[in-house]
MMTF fields as JSON, N, C-alpha, C and O atoms, coordinates in Angstrom:
{
  "mmtfVersion": "1.0.0",
  "mmtfProducer": "UNKNOWN",
  "numBonds": 419,
  "numAtoms": 420,
  "numGroups": 105,
  "numChains": 1,
  "numModels": 1,
  "chainsPerModel": [1],
  "groupsPerChain": [105],
  "chainIdList": ["A"],
  "bondAtomList": [4, 2, 8, 6, 12, 10, 16, 14, 20, 18, 24, 22, 28, 26, 32, 30, 36, 34, 40, 38, 44, 42, 48, 46, 52, 50, 56, 54, 60, 58, 64, 62, 68, 66, 72, 70, 76, 74, 80, 78, 84, 82, 88, 86, 92, 90, 96, 94, 100, 98, 104, 102, 108, 106, 112, 110, 116, 114, 120, 118, 124, 122, 128, 126, 132, 130, 136, 134, 140, 138, 144, 142, 148, 146, 152, 150, 156, 154, 160, 158, 164, 162, 168, 166, 172, 170, 176, 174, 180, 178, 184, 182, 188, 186, 192, 190, 196, 194, 200, 198, 204, 202, 208, 206, 212, 210, 216, 214, 220, 218, 224, 222, 228, 226, 232, 230, 236, 234, 240, 238, 244, 242, 248, 246, 252, 250, 256, 254, 260, 258, 264, 262, 268, 266, 272, 270, 276, 274, 280, 278, 284, 282, 288, 286, 292, 290, 296, 294, 300, 298, 304, 302, 308, 306, 312, 310, 316, 314, 320, 318, 324, 322, 328, 326, 332, 330, 336, 334, 340, 338, 344, 342, 348, 346, 352, 350, 356, 354, 360, 358, 364, 362, 368, 366, 372, 370, 376, 374, 380, 378, 384, 382, 388, 386, 392, 390, 396, 394, 400, 398, 404, 402, 408, 406, 412, 410, 416, 414],
  "bondOrderList": [1, 1, 1, 1, 1, 1, 1, 1, 1, 1, 1, 1, 1, 1, 1, 1, 1, 1, 1, 1, 1, 1, 1, 1, 1, 1, 1, 1, 1, 1, 1, 1, 1, 1, 1, 1, 1, 1, 1, 1, 1, 1, 1, 1, 1, 1, 1, 1, 1, 1, 1, 1, 1, 1, 1, 1, 1, 1, 1, 1, 1, 1, 1, 1, 1, 1, 1, 1, 1, 1, 1, 1, 1, 1, 1, 1, 1, 1, 1, 1, 1, 1, 1, 1, 1, 1, 1, 1, 1, 1, 1, 1, 1, 1, 1, 1, 1, 1, 1, 1, 1, 1, 1, 1],
  "groupList": [{"groupName": "MET", "atomNameList": ["N", "CA", "C", "O"], "elementList": ["N", "C", "C", "O"], "formalChargeList": [0, 0, 0, 0], "bondAtomList": [1, 0, 2, 1, 3, 2], "bondOrderList": [1, 1, 2], "singleLetterCode": "M", "chemCompType": "L-PEPTIDE LINKING"}, {"groupName": "SER", "atomNameList": ["N", "CA", "C", "O"], "elementList": ["N", "C", "C", "O"], "formalChargeList": [0, 0, 0, 0], "bondAtomList": [1, 0, 2, 1, 3, 2], "bondOrderList": [1, 1, 2], "singleLetterCode": "S", "chemCompType": "L-PEPTIDE LINKING"}, {"groupName": "VAL", "atomNameList": ["N", "CA", "C", "O"], "elementList": ["N", "C", "C", "O"], "formalChargeList": [0, 0, 0, 0], "bondAtomList": [1, 0, 2, 1, 3, 2], "bondOrderList": [1, 1, 2], "singleLetterCode": "V", "chemCompType": "L-PEPTIDE LINKING"}, {"groupName": "PHE", "atomNameList": ["N", "CA", "C", "O"], "elementList": ["N", "C", "C", "O"], "formalChargeList": [0, 0, 0, 0], "bondAtomList": [1, 0, 2, 1, 3, 2], "bondOrderList": [1, 1, 2], "singleLetterCode": "F", "chemCompType": "L-PEPTIDE LINKING"}, {"groupName": "ASN", "atomNameList": ["N", "CA", "C", "O"], "elementList": ["N", "C", "C", "O"], "formalChargeList": [0, 0, 0, 0], "bondAtomList": [1, 0, 2, 1, 3, 2], "bondOrderList": [1, 1, 2], "singleLetterCode": "N", "chemCompType": "L-PEPTIDE LINKING"}, {"groupName": "CYS", "atomNameList": ["N", "CA", "C", "O"], "elementList": ["N", "C", "C", "O"], "formalChargeList": [0, 0, 0, 0], "bondAtomList": [1, 0, 2, 1, 3, 2], "bondOrderList": [1, 1, 2], "singleLetterCode": "C", "chemCompType": "L-PEPTIDE LINKING"}, {"groupName": "THR", "atomNameList": ["N", "CA", "C", "O"], "elementList": ["N", "C", "C", "O"], "formalChargeList": [0, 0, 0, 0], "bondAtomList": [1, 0, 2, 1, 3, 2], "bondOrderList": [1, 1, 2], "singleLetterCode": "T", "chemCompType": "L-PEPTIDE LINKING"}, {"groupName": "GLU", "atomNameList": ["N", "CA", "C", "O"], "elementList": ["N", "C", "C", "O"], "formalChargeList": [0, 0, 0, 0], "bondAtomList": [1, 0, 2, 1, 3, 2], "bondOrderList": [1, 1, 2], "singleLetterCode": "E", "chemCompType": "L-PEPTIDE LINKING"}, {"groupName": "GLY", "atomNameList": ["N", "CA", "C", "O"], "elementList": ["N", "C", "C", "O"], "formalChargeList": [0, 0, 0, 0], "bondAtomList": [1, 0, 2, 1, 3, 2], "bondOrderList": [1, 1, 2], "singleLetterCode": "G", "chemCompType": "PEPTIDE LINKING"}, {"groupName": "LEU", "atomNameList": ["N", "CA", "C", "O"], "elementList": ["N", "C", "C", "O"], "formalChargeList": [0, 0, 0, 0], "bondAtomList": [1, 0, 2, 1, 3, 2], "bondOrderList": [1, 1, 2], "singleLetterCode": "L", "chemCompType": "L-PEPTIDE LINKING"}, {"groupName": "GLN", "atomNameList": ["N", "CA", "C", "O"], "elementList": ["N", "C", "C", "O"], "formalChargeList": [0, 0, 0, 0], "bondAtomList": [1, 0, 2, 1, 3, 2], "bondOrderList": [1, 1, 2], "singleLetterCode": "Q", "chemCompType": "L-PEPTIDE LINKING"}, {"groupName": "ARG", "atomNameList": ["N", "CA", "C", "O"], "elementList": ["N", "C", "C", "O"], "formalChargeList": [0, 0, 0, 0], "bondAtomList": [1, 0, 2, 1, 3, 2], "bondOrderList": [1, 1, 2], "singleLetterCode": "R", "chemCompType": "L-PEPTIDE LINKING"}, {"groupName": "ALA", "atomNameList": ["N", "CA", "C", "O"], "elementList": ["N", "C", "C", "O"], "formalChargeList": [0, 0, 0, 0], "bondAtomList": [1, 0, 2, 1, 3, 2], "bondOrderList": [1, 1, 2], "singleLetterCode": "A", "chemCompType": "L-PEPTIDE LINKING"}, {"groupName": "TYR", "atomNameList": ["N", "CA", "C", "O"], "elementList": ["N", "C", "C", "O"], "formalChargeList": [0, 0, 0, 0], "bondAtomList": [1, 0, 2, 1, 3, 2], "bondOrderList": [1, 1, 2], "singleLetterCode": "Y", "chemCompType": "L-PEPTIDE LINKING"}, {"groupName": "ASP", "atomNameList": ["N", "CA", "C", "O"], "elementList": ["N", "C", "C", "O"], "formalChargeList": [0, 0, 0, 0], "bondAtomList": [1, 0, 2, 1, 3, 2], "bondOrderList": [1, 1, 2], "singleLetterCode": "D", "chemCompType": "L-PEPTIDE LINKING"}, {"groupName": "LYS", "atomNameList": ["N", "CA", "C", "O"], "elementList": ["N", "C", "C", "O"], "formalChargeList": [0, 0, 0, 0], "bondAtomList": [1, 0, 2, 1, 3, 2], "bondOrderList": [1, 1, 2], "singleLetterCode": "K", "chemCompType": "L-PEPTIDE LINKING"}, {"groupName": "PRO", "atomNameList": ["N", "CA", "C", "O"], "elementList": ["N", "C", "C", "O"], "formalChargeList": [0, 0, 0, 0], "bondAtomList": [1, 0, 2, 1, 3, 2], "bondOrderList": [1, 1, 2], "singleLetterCode": "P", "chemCompType": "L-PEPTIDE LINKING"}, {"groupName": "ILE", "atomNameList": ["N", "CA", "C", "O"], "elementList": ["N", "C", "C", "O"], "formalChargeList": [0, 0, 0, 0], "bondAtomList": [1, 0, 2, 1, 3, 2], "bondOrderList": [1, 1, 2], "singleLetterCode": "I", "chemCompType": "L-PEPTIDE LINKING"}, {"groupName": "TRP", "atomNameList": ["N", "CA", "C", "O"], "elementList": ["N", "C", "C", "O"], "formalChargeList": [0, 0, 0, 0], "bondAtomList": [1, 0, 2, 1, 3, 2], "bondOrderList": [1, 1, 2], "singleLetterCode": "W", "chemCompType": "L-PEPTIDE LINKING"}],
  "groupTypeList": [0, 1, 2, 3, 1, 2, 3, 4, 4, 5, 6, 2, 7, 2, 8, 6, 9, 10, 11, 8, 11, 12, 13, 8, 14, 14, 7, 9, 15, 9, 6, 2, 7, 15, 1, 3, 2, 12, 14, 3, 10, 16, 13, 4, 8, 8, 9, 12, 10, 11, 7, 13, 8, 2, 7, 12, 7, 2, 1, 12, 11, 17, 13, 6, 7, 16, 6, 14, 8, 17, 9, 15, 1, 8, 15, 17, 12, 2, 2, 4, 8, 12, 15, 13, 14, 17, 17, 13, 2, 6, 2, 18, 7, 3, 8, 7, 17, 12, 9, 9, 11, 10, 11, 15, 14],
  "groupIdList": [1, 2, 3, 4, 5, 6, 7, 8, 9, 10, 11, 12, 13, 14, 15, 16, 17, 18, 19, 20, 21, 22, 23, 24, 25, 26, 27, 28, 29, 30, 31, 32, 33, 34, 35, 36, 37, 38, 39, 40, 41, 42, 43, 44, 45, 46, 47, 48, 49, 50, 51, 52, 53, 54, 55, 56, 57, 58, 59, 60, 61, 62, 63, 64, 65, 66, 67, 68, 69, 70, 71, 72, 73, 74, 75, 76, 77, 78, 79, 80, 81, 82, 83, 84, 85, 86, 87, 88, 89, 90, 91, 92, 93, 94, 95, 96, 97, 98, 99, 100, 101, 102, 103, 104, 105],
  "secStructList": [7, 7, 6, 6, 6, 6, 6, 7, 7, 5, 7, 7, 3, 3, 3, 3, 3, 3, 3, 7, 1, 1, 1, 1, 7, 7, 7, 3, 3, 3, 3, 3, 3, 3, 7, 7, 7, 5, 7, 7, 7, 7, 7, 7, 2, 2, 2, 2, 2, 2, 2, 1, 7, 7, 7, 1, 7, 7, 7, 3, 3, 3, 3, 3, 1, 7, 7, 6, 6, 7, 7, 7, 6, 6, 1, 3, 3, 3, 3, 6, 6, 3, 3, 3, 3, 3, 3, 3, 3, 3, 3, 3, 6, 6, 3, 3, 3, 3, 3, 3, 3, 7, 7, 7, 7],
  "xCoordList": [-33.308, -32.118, -32.769, -33.294, -32.556, -33.05, -32.402, -31.217, -32.727, -32.054, -31.509, -30.962, -31.671, -30.51, -29.449, -28.763, -29.191, -28.082, -26.775, -25.683, -26.909, -25.369, -24.7, -23.488, -25.738, -25.521, -24.244, -23.053, -25.14, -24.224, -22.732, -22.325, -21.811, -20.445, -19.569, -18.357, -20.402, -19.985, -20.642, -21.85, -20.043, -20.838, -21.35, -20.832, -22.064, -22.81, -22.845, -24.02, -22.064, -22.567, -23.318, -22.697, -24.65, -25.424, -25.756, -26.437, -25.268, -25.524, -25.746, -26.345, -25.02, -25.121, -23.727, -22.938, -23.191, -22.241, -22.24, -23.093, -21.815, -21.463, -20.093, -19.008, -20.411, -18.778, -18.623, -19.393, -17.269, -17.187, -17.225, -17.499, -16.887, -18.061, -17.306, -17.749, -15.951, -14.511, -14.85, -15.594, -14.213, -13.901, -13.014, -12.281, -13.161, -12.128, -12.267, -11.742, -13.109, -12.749, -13.906, -14.936, -13.653, -14.173, -14.256, -14.748, -13.721, -13.815, -15.427, -16.254, -15.437, -17.06, -16.773, -15.767, -17.806, -17.305, -18.662, -19.732, -18.358, -19.822, -20.327, -19.577, -21.475, -22.103, -23.204, -24.36, -22.447, -23.535, -24.369, -24.14, -25.587, -26.89, -27.133, -27.982, -26.605, -27.0, -26.114, -26.105, -25.324, -24.649, -25.395, -26.083, -25.075, -25.98, -25.252, -24.748, -25.324, -24.777, -25.817, -26.979, -24.989, -25.239, -24.808, -23.839, -25.328, -25.334, -24.227, -24.585, -23.668, -22.976, -22.78, -22.391, -23.181, -22.832, -22.267, -23.174, -21.417, -21.36, -22.34, -23.139, -22.75, -23.662, -24.205, -24.134, -24.528, -24.844, -25.583, -26.734, -25.336, -26.448, -27.864, -28.957, -27.221, -28.235, -29.105, -30.299, -28.385, -29.54, -30.39, -31.402, -30.123, -30.854, -31.854, -32.957, -31.594, -32.994, -33.608, -34.721, -33.598, -34.116, -34.764, -35.7, -34.337, -35.132, -35.683, -36.522, -34.994, -36.338, -36.195, -35.765, -36.543, -36.274, -35.793, -36.528, -34.584, -33.683, -32.51, -31.831, -32.385, -31.586, -30.249, -29.128, -30.405, -29.191, -27.987, -28.294, -26.823, -25.457, -25.318, -25.452, -25.009, -25.334, -24.349, -24.262, -23.604, -22.366, -22.201, -21.408, -23.391, -23.396, -25.13, -26.114, -24.901, -26.314, -26.296, -25.328, -26.943, -26.775, -28.208, -29.102, -28.464, -29.665, -29.243, -28.238, -30.322, -30.476, -31.536, -32.479, -31.744, -32.749, -33.365, -32.954, -34.679, -35.661, -34.349, -33.476, -34.405, -33.185, -34.426, -33.905, -35.515, -36.349, -36.299, -36.233, -36.347, -36.329, -35.192, -35.241, -34.163, -32.77, -32.107, -31.531, -32.209, -31.759, -32.985, -34.096, -32.136, -33.135, -32.176, -31.034, -32.74, -31.939, -31.741, -32.631, -30.444, -29.914, -28.959, -28.002, -29.056, -28.124, -26.929, -26.952, -25.721, -24.813, -24.156, -23.995, -23.978, -23.73, -22.115, -21.398, -21.384, -19.67, -19.619, -20.061, -19.24, -18.448, -17.554, -17.077, -16.98, -15.078, -14.581, -13.811, -15.003, -14.344, -14.402, -13.498, -15.449, -15.654, -17.119, -17.951, -17.237, -18.083, -19.1, -18.78, -20.443, -21.488, -22.638, -23.349, -23.262, -24.619, -25.6, -25.571, -26.558, -27.54, -28.909, -29.659, -28.979, -29.477, -31.093, -31.882, -31.693, -32.53, -32.948, -32.088, -34.208, -34.228, -36.066, -36.991, -35.612, -36.542, -37.248, -36.422, -38.962, -38.657, -38.892, -39.638, -38.041, -38.433, -39.058, -39.085, -39.575, -40.118, -39.261, -39.747, -37.943, -37.415, -36.364, -35.507, -36.622, -35.984, -36.133, -37.193, -34.804, -34.478, -33.528, -32.538, -33.782, -32.726, -31.975, -32.598, -30.78, -30.221, -29.346, -28.269, -29.538, -28.517, -28.08, -28.722, -26.181, -25.739, -24.789, -24.673, -24.261, -23.486, -21.804, -21.539, -20.972, -19.64, -19.551, -20.655, -18.786, -18.406, -17.134, -16.506, -16.769, -15.121, -14.909, -13.792, -14.967, -14.582, -13.68, -13.192],
  "yCoordList": [85.192, 84.453, 82.971, 82.171, 82.891, 81.654, 80.589, 80.732, 79.541, 78.584, 78.203, 77.129, 78.992, 78.863, 79.684, 79.793, 80.509, 81.495, 80.669, 81.181, 79.459, 78.218, 78.421, 78.33, 78.739, 78.596, 79.751, 79.639, 81.035, 82.595, 82.398, 82.106, 82.635, 82.212, 83.916, 83.923, 85.295, 86.334, 87.134, 86.921, 88.492, 89.88, 90.308, 89.783, 90.985, 91.809, 93.215, 93.558, 94.26, 95.472, 95.873, 95.682, 96.439, 96.737, 98.212, 98.761, 98.96, 100.377, 100.912, 100.377, 102.21, 102.856, 103.084, 103.186, 103.184, 103.889, 105.494, 105.791, 106.261, 107.745, 108.243, 107.942, 109.003, 109.921, 110.943, 111.591, 110.902, 112.235, 113.536, 113.75, 114.583, 115.522, 117.02, 118.11, 116.447, 117.546, 117.399, 116.553, 118.338, 118.743, 117.474, 117.178, 116.609, 115.661, 114.573, 113.574, 114.307, 113.031, 112.445, 113.08, 111.26, 109.968, 108.579, 107.456, 109.087, 107.712, 107.517, 108.342, 106.12, 105.587, 105.491, 104.952, 106.098, 105.309, 104.856, 105.464, 103.575, 103.294, 103.844, 103.855, 104.302, 104.584, 103.667, 103.529, 102.968, 101.48, 102.373, 103.254, 101.708, 101.842, 100.713, 100.936, 99.919, 98.775, 97.228, 96.549, 96.783, 95.471, 94.505, 94.789, 92.981, 92.142, 90.437, 90.273, 89.768, 88.067, 87.408, 87.711, 86.526, 86.112, 84.358, 84.037, 83.4, 82.923, 83.127, 82.751, 83.408, 83.443, 82.131, 81.1, 82.444, 81.218, 80.925, 80.941, 80.722, 80.774, 80.516, 79.732, 80.927, 80.957, 80.895, 81.969, 80.21, 80.036, 80.468, 80.198, 81.417, 82.152, 81.319, 81.469, 80.253, 78.986, 78.947, 79.218, 78.499, 78.531, 79.407, 79.16, 80.435, 81.632, 81.648, 81.76, 81.49, 81.544, 80.253, 80.323, 79.199, 78.138, 77.947, 77.152, 78.644, 79.031, 79.821, 79.781, 81.081, 82.516, 83.205, 84.348, 82.668, 83.219, 84.546, 85.414, 84.904, 85.465, 85.279, 84.254, 86.32, 85.722, 86.73, 86.415, 87.969, 88.616, 87.501, 86.362, 87.888, 87.558, 87.502, 88.546, 86.035, 85.831, 85.148, 83.928, 85.783, 85.159, 84.305, 83.419, 85.041, 84.263, 84.614, 85.123, 84.152, 84.221, 84.475, 83.917, 85.05, 85.287, 85.167, 85.917, 83.996, 83.978, 84.583, 84.364, 85.526, 86.196, 86.02, 85.383, 86.426, 86.833, 87.509, 87.484, 88.462, 89.904, 90.987, 90.895, 91.824, 92.679, 94.109, 95.223, 94.078, 94.897, 96.072, 97.3, 95.333, 96.172, 96.97, 97.785, 96.699, 97.325, 96.481, 97.071, 95.312, 94.817, 94.746, 94.229, 95.53, 95.72, 95.946, 96.313, 95.676, 95.291, 96.396, 97.164, 96.943, 98.37, 98.617, 99.336, 98.14, 98.543, 97.788, 97.018, 98.137, 97.497, 96.512, 96.919, 95.342, 94.236, 94.37, 94.591, 94.328, 94.061, 92.296, 91.973, 91.77, 90.403, 90.293, 90.125, 90.373, 90.031, 90.598, 90.066, 92.28, 93.363, 92.902, 93.205, 92.144, 91.965, 92.629, 92.472, 93.514, 94.198, 93.567, 93.055, 93.7, 93.485, 93.724, 93.861, 93.863, 94.583, 93.205, 92.01, 94.235, 93.146, 93.299, 94.273, 92.101, 91.852, 91.528, 92.001, 90.681, 89.919, 89.651, 89.156, 89.94, 89.565, 89.662, 90.355, 87.858, 87.813, 87.28, 87.335, 86.634, 86.494, 84.663, 83.862, 84.535, 82.8, 83.04, 84.059, 81.467, 81.508, 82.044, 83.004, 81.788, 82.516, 83.626, 83.843, 84.163, 85.615, 85.798, 85.548, 86.385, 86.736, 86.143, 85.781, 85.93, 85.312, 86.805, 87.84, 86.598, 87.766, 87.312, 86.807, 87.369, 87.184, 88.376, 89.387, 88.199, 88.778, 88.68, 87.589, 89.747, 90.014, 90.851, 92.048, 89.676, 90.614, 91.922, 92.345, 93.023, 94.372, 93.912, 92.971, 94.69, 94.577, 95.649, 95.249, 96.796, 98.127, 97.629, 98.486],
  "zCoordList": [283.834, 283.266, 282.937, 283.711, 281.571, 280.821, 280.858, 280.555, 281.12, 281.159, 279.825, 279.572, 279.163, 278.025, 277.949, 276.933, 279.364, 279.11, 279.219, 278.972, 279.572, 279.601, 278.228, 278.032, 277.2, 275.747, 275.795, 275.504, 276.354, 275.785, 276.14, 277.264, 274.817, 274.685, 274.446, 274.228, 274.528, 273.697, 274.014, 274.108, 274.33, 274.786, 273.102, 272.117, 273.052, 272.105, 271.971, 272.1, 271.759, 271.611, 270.337, 269.291, 270.237, 269.455, 269.292, 270.158, 268.12, 267.968, 266.435, 265.502, 266.514, 265.235, 264.537, 265.476, 263.63, 262.834, 262.704, 261.867, 263.046, 262.362, 262.108, 262.604, 261.288, 260.851, 261.802, 262.511, 261.596, 262.964, 262.385, 261.204, 263.413, 263.26, 262.744, 262.383, 262.919, 262.212, 260.892, 260.394, 260.335, 258.595, 258.591, 259.535, 257.24, 256.714, 257.501, 257.009, 259.196, 260.062, 259.1, 258.873, 258.595, 257.623, 258.817, 258.709, 259.653, 260.553, 261.195, 261.584, 261.109, 261.169, 262.731, 263.192, 263.51, 264.864, 265.522, 265.491, 266.164, 266.725, 267.927, 268.904, 268.022, 269.246, 269.798, 269.396, 271.001, 271.486, 272.359, 273.188, 271.763, 272.334, 273.57, 274.432, 273.579, 274.342, 274.278, 273.251, 275.662, 275.257, 276.14, 277.12, 275.488, 276.44, 275.882, 274.771, 276.535, 276.258, 274.874, 274.603, 274.248, 273.421, 273.223, 273.911, 272.5, 271.818, 270.219, 269.103, 270.351, 268.319, 267.853, 268.4, 266.582, 265.726, 264.465, 263.633, 264.063, 262.61, 261.725, 262.236, 260.242, 259.465, 257.892, 257.293, 257.448, 256.005, 255.51, 255.853, 254.384, 253.593, 253.572, 254.116, 252.562, 252.091, 253.162, 253.032, 254.648, 255.824, 255.547, 254.89, 255.964, 256.103, 255.475, 256.01, 253.638, 252.62, 253.146, 252.625, 253.795, 253.776, 254.91, 254.996, 255.872, 257.091, 257.596, 258.495, 256.729, 257.293, 256.315, 256.464, 254.912, 253.36, 253.398, 252.926, 253.919, 253.92, 252.595, 252.529, 251.643, 249.985, 250.521, 250.122, 251.452, 251.548, 251.989, 252.341, 251.936, 252.279, 254.09, 254.728, 254.865, 256.262, 256.687, 256.542, 257.191, 257.809, 259.385, 259.704, 260.254, 261.412, 261.988, 261.452, 263.066, 263.762, 265.186, 265.702, 265.93, 267.374, 267.958, 267.565, 269.118, 270.058, 271.23, 271.907, 271.406, 272.496, 273.535, 273.065, 275.016, 275.642, 274.893, 273.733, 275.21, 274.913, 275.051, 275.915, 274.203, 274.069, 274.291, 274.248, 274.449, 274.81, 273.112, 273.063, 272.262, 270.84, 270.404, 269.483, 271.109, 270.489, 269.252, 268.337, 269.286, 268.048, 266.861, 266.739, 266.133, 264.45, 263.638, 263.916, 262.38, 261.091, 261.001, 261.366, 260.457, 260.232, 261.253, 260.967, 262.402, 263.661, 263.143, 262.182, 263.996, 263.643, 265.353, 266.503, 264.801, 265.894, 266.527, 265.551, 267.62, 267.526, 268.229, 269.332, 267.651, 268.561, 268.303, 267.181, 269.489, 269.613, 268.801, 268.002, 268.788, 267.86, 266.512, 265.734, 266.122, 264.479, 264.556, 265.45, 263.238, 263.019, 261.98, 260.908, 262.511, 261.953, 261.66, 262.656, 260.492, 260.169, 260.41, 260.114, 261.201, 261.26, 260.135, 260.074, 259.326, 258.409, 258.71, 257.892, 259.934, 260.048, 261.554, 262.283, 262.084, 263.352, 263.292, 262.871, 264.389, 264.559, 266.022, 266.933, 266.578, 267.805, 268.049, 267.486, 268.968, 269.31, 271.001, 271.69, 271.319, 272.294, 273.071, 273.669, 273.377, 274.427, 274.513, 275.37, 273.565, 273.13, 271.89, 271.317, 271.144, 269.735, 269.251, 269.885, 267.732, 266.847, 266.011, 265.776, 265.734, 264.773, 263.365, 263.685, 262.039, 261.219, 261.303, 261.588, 260.877, 260.998, 259.427, 258.869, 258.933, 257.847, 258.343, 258.445, 258.555, 258.703, 258.439, 258.782, 257.957, 257.579, 257.14, 257.626, 256.119, 255.646, 256.275, 256.604, 256.814, 257.343, 258.878, 259.614]
}
């Protein structure tokens, strides 16, 4: 356990979205691959460009201890019931940082 775990303020579920298998089933369902705690922060896209060189729209970021590679761009993160696209992931000395964009669906 890291000394930074005192900042963790939410549980994050990471997975992929898949359509149902039945004919006419267009509902997207999340298949959760891993769940962990993190420090969730609202975040501005302008800061993402300055700090990380990321030009995509960004609405939040999370700091977490190492996730064994599960945290990747293109996956979905669910935080407090809201779904986010994982836009960018980088490693820092105590774990990982992910930039997130809230999904409209």
